[in-house]
C-alpha positions in Angstrom: 0.2 0.0 -0.3 1.1 3.5 -0.2 2.4 6.3 1.8 -1.5 7.8 1.4 -1.4 7.6 5.3 -0.2 9.8 7.9 3.8 10.0 8.1 4.6 9.3 11.4 8.9 9.6 12.1 9.3 9.3 8.6 7.4 6.1 8.6 3.8 5.2 7.2 1.4 4.0 9.2 0.1 2.0 5.8 4.1 0.0 6.5 2.0 -1.2 9.8 -1.4 -2.2 8.2 -2.2 -5.4 6.5 -5.3 -6.8 4.1 -5.6 -10.3 3.7 -8.1 -13.2 2.9 -8.2 -16.7 4.0 -9.8 -19.6 2.8 -10.4 -23.6 3.3 -9.0 -25.7 0.5 -11.0 -28.3 -1.1 -8.5 -30.9 -1.7 -5.0 -30.7 -2.6 -3.9 -27.2 -4.1 -2.4 -28.7 -6.8 -5.1 -26.6 -9.2 -4.7 -23.4 -7.8 -1.0 -23.6 -8.1 -1.6 -24.4 -11.5 -3.8 -21.0 -12.4 -1.0 -19.2 -10.0 1.8 -20.2 -12.2 -0.1 -19.4 -15.3 -0.1 -16.0 -14.1 3.5 -16.0 -13.9 3.5 -16.5 -9.8 6.9 -17.2 -8.1 6.9 -19.9 -5.0 8.9 -20.2 -2.1 10.5 -22.9 -0.1 8.4 -24.4 2.1 9.3 -23.5 6.0 7.7 -24.2 9.4 6.5 -21.5 11.2 5.6 -22.4 14.9 3.8 -19.5 16.5 3.1 -18.9 20.4 0.3 -16.8 21.5 -0.1 -14.3 24.8 -2.5 -13.2 26.9 -1.9 -10.0 28.7 -2.0 -9.3 32.4 -3.2 -5.7 31.9 -6.1 -6.4 29.5 -7.7 -9.7 29.0 -7.6 -10.3 24.8 -9.8 -13.0 25.3 -12.6 -11.0 27.8 -14.3 -9.3 24.1 -17.3 -11.0 22.3 -15.1 -10.5 19.4 -11.6 -11.2 20.0 -9.5 -8.4 18.1 -5.9 -8.7 19.4 -3.3 -11.2 19.3 0.2 -11.0 20.6 2.5 -14.0 19.2 6.2 -15.0 19.1 7.1 -17.1 15.9 10.2 -19.3 15.2 10.6 -20.1 11.9 13.6 -22.4 10.6 16.3 -20.9 13.0 14.8 -17.2 13.0 12.2 -15.5 15.3 10.0 -12.9 15.4 7.6 -10.8 17.3 4.3 -9.4 16.3 1.2 -7.8 18.0 -2.1 -7.5 15.8 -5.2 -5.6 16.5 -8.3 -6.1 14.0 -10.7 -4.0 12.9 -13.1 -2.7 13.5 -13.1 -4.3 17.1 -16.1 -4.7 17.6 -17.8 -6.2 14.4 -17.2 -9.8 14.0 -16.3 -9.0 10.1 -12.9 -7.9 9.8 -11.6 -5.6 7.1 -7.9 -4.9 8.3 -5.6 -4.9 11.3 -2.6 -3.2 12.1 0.6 -5.3 12.5 3.8 -4.4 14.0 6.3 -6.7 13.8 10.0 -6.9 14.8 12.7 -9.7 14.6 14.2 -10.9 17.6 17.2 -12.6 18.4 16.6 -14.9 20.7 13.3 -16.1 21.0 13.9 -17.8 24.2 14.6 -14.7 25.5 11.5 -13.2 24.6 9.2 -15.4 25.9 11.0 -15.2 29.4 10.6 -11.9 29.8 7.1 -12.1 29.0 6.7 -14.8 31.3 8.0 -12.2 33.6 5.7 -9.8 33.3 2.9 -12.2 33.6 2.0 -12.5 30.0 0.8 -16.2 30.1 0.6 -18.9 26.7 -2.7 -19.3 25.2 -2.3 -21.7 22.2 0.8 -22.7 20.0 -0.3 -23.2 16.1 2.4 -25.2 14.5 2.1 -25.5 10.3 4.1 -25.4 7.3 3.7 -22.8 4.5 4.7 -22.6 1.0 4.2 -18.6 -0.2 3.9 -17.8 -3.6 3.9 -14.1 -5.1 2.6 -12.5 -8.2 1.1 -9.4 -9.0 1.9 -7.7 -5.5 0.1 -10.3 -3.7 1.4 -12.7 -1.6 -0.3 -16.2 -1.7 0.4 -18.7 1.5 -0.4 -22.4 0.9 -0.9 -23.3 5.2 -1.3 -26.9 6.7 -1.6 -26.3 10.1 -1.4 -29.4 13.0 -4.8 -30.1 14.3 -6.6 -28.1 11.8 -6.0 -28.7 8.1 -5.1 -27.0 4.5 -6.0 -23.1 4.0 -5.0 -20.3 1.8 -4.3 -17.0 2.9 -4.5 -14.0 0.3 -2.4 -11.1 1.4 -2.4 -7.6 -0.1 1.5 -6.5 -0.8 1.3 -3.8 -3.5 1.0 -0.3 -4.1 -3.2 1.7 -3.4 -4.0 4.5 -1.4 -6.9 3.0 1.0 -8.0 -0.9 2.7 -11.0 -0.3 0.5 -8.9 0.3 -2.5 -6.3 -2.8 -1.2 -9.7 -5.1 -0.5 -11.1 -4.6 -3.6 -7.4 -5.6 -5.8 -7.2 -8.5 -3.3 -10.8 -9.7 -4.2 -10.2 -9.0 -8.0 -7.2 -11.0 -7.7 -9.2 -13.9 -5.9 -12.3 -13.8 -8.4 -10.1 -13.8 -11.3 -8.6 -17.4 -10.1 -12.0 -18.6 -11.6 -14.8 -21.3 -10.7 -13.0 -24.8 -9.5 -9.6 -23.3 -8.2 -10.6 -25.3 -4.9 -11.1 -22.4 -2.7 -13.5 -24.1 0.1 -15.1 -21.4 2.8 -13.4 -17.8 3.6 -12.6 -18.0 7.2 -12.9 -14.6 8.7 -10.9 -15.9 12.1 -7.2 -16.5 12.7 -5.4 -19.3 13.2 -5.1 -18.6 16.9 -9.2 -18.8 17.5 -10.0 -21.7 15.8 -7.2 -23.7 17.8 -8.7 -22.0 21.0 -12.4 -23.0 19.5 -13.2 -19.2 19.5 -15.3 -20.1 16.5 
């Protein structure tokens, strides 16, 4: 997305906004991958992501009618990161985008110990294998999630002036894949919602 949003300390707020849509996969992803290849998509190498989600001592993330915040520590192929997401609109069960703040960390265990020392508590672990493809400013992630099954996420990575504009382009891309691409129902919840049974 572009710098049409307010500039704060040399960074645009758009750097911290995520627009994505998730679907269950119907069967093997071969047909969808075939259609992506036809559009010039480039696949990445599969990686394992182990995401540990935490609750805060000062504000219970689960004490909301619609859970809209997550704090996560991810370990992926020897690297690690810490991430916080706040989904919007806050009170709506249908989210359009989220604020996302993420940074790499040198020592995931140190971050875990830091959070435990500050009375953050572990909520759930999402263990998945991800293969990410890129085409036309879209990241397409094929996820095999332990205990949940197969999914595909489409995330907008291009240039747009507004969330609505990014969403429109994302939906146009998904719609352009055509019928028979293997997309099941759209999932409007994150993987931690699903592992915690918050459907």
